[in-house]
N, C-alpha and C positions, 0 to 999 in steps of 0.2 A: 614223634612219638610222644603220647601222653599216659596218664595213670590211668585211664583205663584200658591200656594194651598190658599193664602188667598181671600176673597170673592171680586171677581173685581169689582162686582156692587156698594159695600160700599167705595172700596178706589177710585173708579172714582167719587162716591159725593163727599166725600172728596177733591179731587181735582176740581170740577166743584164750590165746595162753596168758599174756598180759592181765586180759580180767579176771581171768580164773586164779592166777598167781598172787593177783591184788588180793582177792575175796582169800584166800587162803591165808594174806598179812594182816587186813584187817577186817575183823569177823562181823558179820552179819551185813556186807555191801552186797548192794543189788546189781547182780552177774550181767543182767541185762541192759542196764543202765548204761554200767562201766564199757560193754562193748560198744556200745553205741559213742560214748565220749570217746574211745578210739578211734572207732571211726570219723568222728569230727575231726580229732586231730590231723589223722592222715590227709583229709579232704581237704584242711586248711594250710596245710604244709606239701603240697603238691610237689614244690620246687626242690625241697629237702630231699622228699624219697625219690623224685625223679633224679636227682645228685648222685645220693646214696645208690640208686642202682646200677652205676658202675663198678662198686666193690665186687670182690670176690663172690660173697655170698649173695649177690645182687641188691644188698642194702638192706635186708631184713632183719639182721642181727641190729642195729642202729634203727631201725623202724620198733623192734619189738622194745628195745630200752627206753625210746620218748613214750611211744605208746604204755609202757610200765609205769613211767614216772605221771604221765600225766593221769592216767586211772589212778594212781597212788593220791593224787593230791585230789581229786575227785571225791574218794572214796574216804579220804580225811574231810572234806567237806559237809558230806552225807553224815559222817559219823558226828561231825559238830551238831549237824541241825538235830538229830535223834537224841544228842545228851544235855544239849543244852550250854554249850559254851560258843564262844568266838571264834569261827576258822583263825582269825588272824593269830591267835593266840600259838599257833605251830608255826609259825614265822619269826626265826630272831636268828642274829648272827651276832656275837661279841667281835670287836676290831682285831681283836687276837686272832679270830679264828680267820678273819676275812685275809690278815695279812700272811696267814701260810696259805691259804687258798689262791690267791690271785696270782701268785706267779704260774701255778699250773693252770689255771683258765687261761693267761695269756699267752701259753705253750699250746692251747688247745687239746689240754689233756683230759677229757672229761671223765675216762675211768677214773685219774690217777685224783682227781679233783672230788669226785664222789666218795672216792674210798679214803683219803685222807680226811674229810668231812665224818664221816663214820667214826672214825680213829677220834674225832676233836670233840666227840659227842654233838653234833649239830643237828638240828632237827632231824627228822627221818624222811627227809625230800631232796629233791636232785639239786643239790646246791651248787651246779654247773649252769643249770637255767634259772634259779634265782639270781645268782650273779649276773647274768647274761641279761637279765630282766632289769634288773636293778642301776644297770651301768646305760640302759635305752634312755633311765629319766633321767641322768644327771648332764651336765651342760656340757658341750663338744670339749671346753677349758678342762671341766675335772676329767672327763675321760682319757685326756691325750697327759695330762699329770700323772695319774693312777697307772696308764700304759709305761711311762717312762721310768716310774719310779719302781715299779713292779717287774718288768720286764727287759727296759734296756741295760738297766744297771741296778737291779735288785741289791747288791751288798756293798756298794761305794757310795750312794748317796750321790751320785753326780749329778742326776737330774736337779737333786735341791738347789745344787751351788748355780747349776744355770739359772735358775728359776730367780734364785738370789740374787747373781750378776744383770739380769734381764732388768728386773724389776727395780734395782738400787735397794735390796732389801738385806739382811742379817741371814747367814744361813739359817739359823734358829728359826727367825720368822718365817722360812721359806718350809721347813721340816714340819713347823705349826701348820701350814697352810696344807701340806699333806694329811697331816694327820685329819682336820678337819675336813676334806675330800673323802676321806676314808669313813669318817663319821658319816657324813651324808650319805654314801652309799650303804651303810647299815641302815639307817632310817628310811632307804627305798625299799628296804628287804626285809623288814618288820622290827627294827630296833635292837634293842638289850634284852636278853633270856627275861623271860617275867621272872617276878620275884615268887609266885608260889611256886615253880616249876624245879621243885628239888630233884626231880628224876624228869626222863623223858617222856613221862607218861602225861596227859594231861588232866587235870581235875574241873569239877563243875565250876560255875562262876559263883554258885552258892559258897562250895568248899574254899573257893579264895577268897572270898568276902570274910567268913569266918577266919582263917588262917591270917589274914591282916588285920581284921581286927583284936584277934587277940595278941597279937605283936604290939600293934600300938596301945592296948590296954595295959601293957606289961607282963601279958601271960606266957 
């Protein structure tokens, strides 16, 4: 069985709903383009779609959520092009936010990660997928350290002690190494919150430059 054997009408309804809901959330988004973006996601993630097909709802719930967040990313990109700011200004996480999110990520709690991200005032994005992408860009050693610290023994610091004993370094040095690893993950998914983000809205580059100029001029 392949993706072409799935119910096209049901998949198409998922695509249309995801694109339509994103258009309601991000004004002036191109509906037809977003539908194409959603289909592109489905066709390039056939393995996931087929795996989710074993769910009680045929996997359409998870397909919808993934298409929705993919379309939301695309819509924010289209908006950035229209309004003249850099799309990567939408990507930022503090190390504090990542420390709160990672334990849920390692428990594979996608809904909990994104719900907590909203409570922590993270970017209006799919935090679970951002973390997944960022981890894929880290070294295997960094991934193992984060996995140990934030899933195996998140409250005890046991992994830091193991790391310290194995490499003959102080516990504090091992803890600092974990902190640096979290910072590397942060850089992979956009770095710290831009200084001109005083709310969750995005301002233009011109407005940002003006704000920064006023700050440094003592205004």
